[in-house]
C-alpha positions in Angstrom: 25.2 -7.8 -7.2 21.9 -8.2 -5.6 21.2 -11.9 -6.4 23.6 -14.8 -6.6 24.4 -16.0 -10.1 22.5 -18.8 -11.7 19.7 -19.1 -9.4 16.8 -18.7 -11.9 15.9 -15.3 -10.7 17.8 -12.1 -11.2 17.5 -8.5 -10.0 19.5 -6.4 -12.4 21.4 -3.8 -10.3 21.6 -1.3 -13.3 17.7 -1.3 -13.5 17.3 -1.0 -9.8 19.4 2.2 -9.8 17.9 3.6 -13.0 14.6 4.0 -11.1 16.3 5.4 -7.8 14.6 8.4 -6.2 15.8 11.1 -4.0 15.1 10.8 -0.2 16.1 12.5 3.1 17.6 10.4 6.0 18.1 12.3 9.2 18.2 15.7 7.2 20.8 14.3 4.8 19.9 14.1 1.0 20.6 10.6 -0.5 19.2 8.4 -3.2 17.4 5.2 -2.6 15.3 2.4 -4.2 11.8 3.1 -5.2 9.4 1.5 -2.8 8.3 -1.2 -5.2 11.9 -2.2 -5.8 12.6 -2.1 -2.1 9.7 -4.4 -1.4 10.8 -7.0 -3.9 14.4 -6.8 -2.4 13.1 -7.5 1.1 10.9 -10.3 -0.1 13.8 -11.9 -2.1 16.2 -11.5 0.8 13.9 -13.1 3.3 12.9 -16.0 1.2 15.5 -17.0 -1.3 18.5 -15.7 0.6 17.7 -16.4 4.2 14.8 -18.9 4.2 13.1 -16.7 7.0 15.9 -17.4 9.3 15.3 -13.8 10.7 11.8 -14.9 11.8 9.2 -12.3 11.3 11.5 -9.3 11.1 11.3 -9.2 7.3 7.5 -9.6 7.4 7.4 -6.6 9.8 9.6 -4.6 7.3 7.1 -5.5 4.5 4.1 -4.4 6.6 5.8 -1.2 7.6 7.0 -0.4 4.1 3.4 -0.8 2.8 2.0 1.2 5.7 4.5 4.0 5.1 3.8 4.3 1.3 0.1 3.6 1.5 -1.9 4.6 -1.5 1.2 5.9 -3.5 2.5 2.3 -3.6 2.3 1.1 -7.3 1.3 -2.7 -7.2 1.4 -2.9 -11.0 5.0 -2.0 -11.0 5.8 -4.5 -8.2 4.0 -7.3 -9.8 5.6 -6.6 -13.3 9.1 -6.3 -11.8 8.8 -9.6 -9.7 7.6 -11.4 -12.8 10.2 -10.0 -15.2 12.9 -10.7 -12.6 11.5 -14.3 -12.1 11.3 -13.9 -8.3 7.5 -13.9 -8.0 7.5 -17.2 -6.0 9.5 -15.7 -3.2 7.6 -12.4 -3.4 4.4 -14.3 -3.3 5.5 -16.3 -0.3 6.7 -13.3 1.7 3.7 -11.1 0.9 1.3 -14.0 1.7 3.0 -14.4 5.0 3.0 -10.7 5.8 -0.7 -10.5 5.1 -1.9 -13.7 6.9 0.3 -13.2 10.0 0.6 -9.5 10.4 -2.4 -8.1 8.5 -0.3 -6.2 5.9 -2.5 -4.4 3.4 -1.8 -6.5 0.2 -4.6 -6.7 -2.3 -5.9 -10.2 -3.1 -5.5 -9.5 -6.9 -1.7 -9.0 -6.3 -1.3 -12.4 -4.5 -3.5 -14.0 -7.3 -1.1 -12.5 -10.0 2.0 -13.7 -8.3 0.7 -17.1 -7.1 2.3 -19.8 -9.1 0.1 -22.1 -11.1 -0.8 -25.2 -9.1 -0.1 -23.8 -5.7 -2.3 -22.6 -2.9 -2.3 -19.7 -0.4 -0.4 -20.8 2.6 -2.2 -21.6 5.8 -1.1 -19.9 9.0 0.4 -23.1 10.4 2.4 -23.7 7.2 3.8 -20.1 7.4 4.6 -20.4 11.1 6.7 -23.5 10.3 8.7 -21.3 8.0 9.3 -18.6 10.7 9.8 -20.3 14.1 13.1 -22.1 14.9 11.6 -25.1 16.4 10.2 -25.8 12.9 13.4 -25.1 11.1 14.4 -28.7 10.4 11.2 -29.1 8.3 12.2 -26.2 6.1 15.8 -27.2 5.1 15.0 -30.8 4.0 15.2 -31.0 0.3 11.8 -32.7 0.3 10.1 -29.9 2.1 7.2 -28.0 0.5 9.1 -24.7 1.1 12.1 -26.0 -0.7 10.1 -27.2 -3.6 8.1 -24.2 -3.6 11.1 -21.9 -4.3 12.9 -24.3 -6.5 13.0 -23.2 -10.2 10.4 -25.4 -12.0 12.2 -25.6 -15.3 14.3 -28.7 -15.7 16.7 -27.0 -18.2 17.2 -24.1 -15.7 17.6 -26.7 -12.8 20.2 -28.6 -14.8 22.0 -25.3 -15.7 22.0 -24.2 -12.0 23.4 -27.6 -11.0 26.2 -27.4 -13.5 27.1 -23.9 -12.3 27.1 -24.9 -8.7 29.2 -28.0 -9.5 31.6 -26.1 -11.6 32.2 -22.8 -10.0 33.6 -19.9 -11.9 37.1 -18.8 -11.0 35.8 -15.6 -9.5 33.3 -17.6 -7.3 36.0 -20.1 -6.3 38.3 -17.3 -5.3 35.6 -15.7 -3.2 34.9 -19.1 -1.5 
C-alpha cells in the first residue's frame, strides 16, 4: 500500500504498476514507476507522509527527476493522476516549493491546474517555514496554514477519516 487508508487521497498500487516501464540500474534490468507516477509519489511522501521533515531533500529529488526526464516528462499525465488520486494539494505544495526555492522547471500552467481554489502560491518565507527545523513547531500546530492546506476540505470525508482513526480496523490495530 502506497498511501495510508482513509486519508482522502489514494494512490492505487495496481494502477501504478500497470504503467510500469523497463529500466536499467547499474547494468541490471528492472521495472520501475513511470516518471510522472514517481514524481507524484515523491511529492505525496514529502508532504502528506513526512511534512517536509527531511528538509529540502525531497525538493532536490523533484528538481533532479524533472531535469533528468526533461522534455519527455508528460505534465498532462501528472496533473490528471494527481487529480484522480485526490493528492493535488500535496503535489501542488511540493512542486511550488521546488520551483520557488530550487528553480525546478515546472510550468506555471501546471501549478495553476493543481492549485486548490481559494489558495495562493506560497511565498518563499512560508516555504522556508515548512522546511527548516527551527520553524517546525509552526507546522505541526493543528491551526497552522500548512495543516489546514493539506486537510481534506470535505466535511463528510473529514468525519469519515475521524471515525476511521477513532475506530481502527483489526488489521491496523494489530500493526500498531
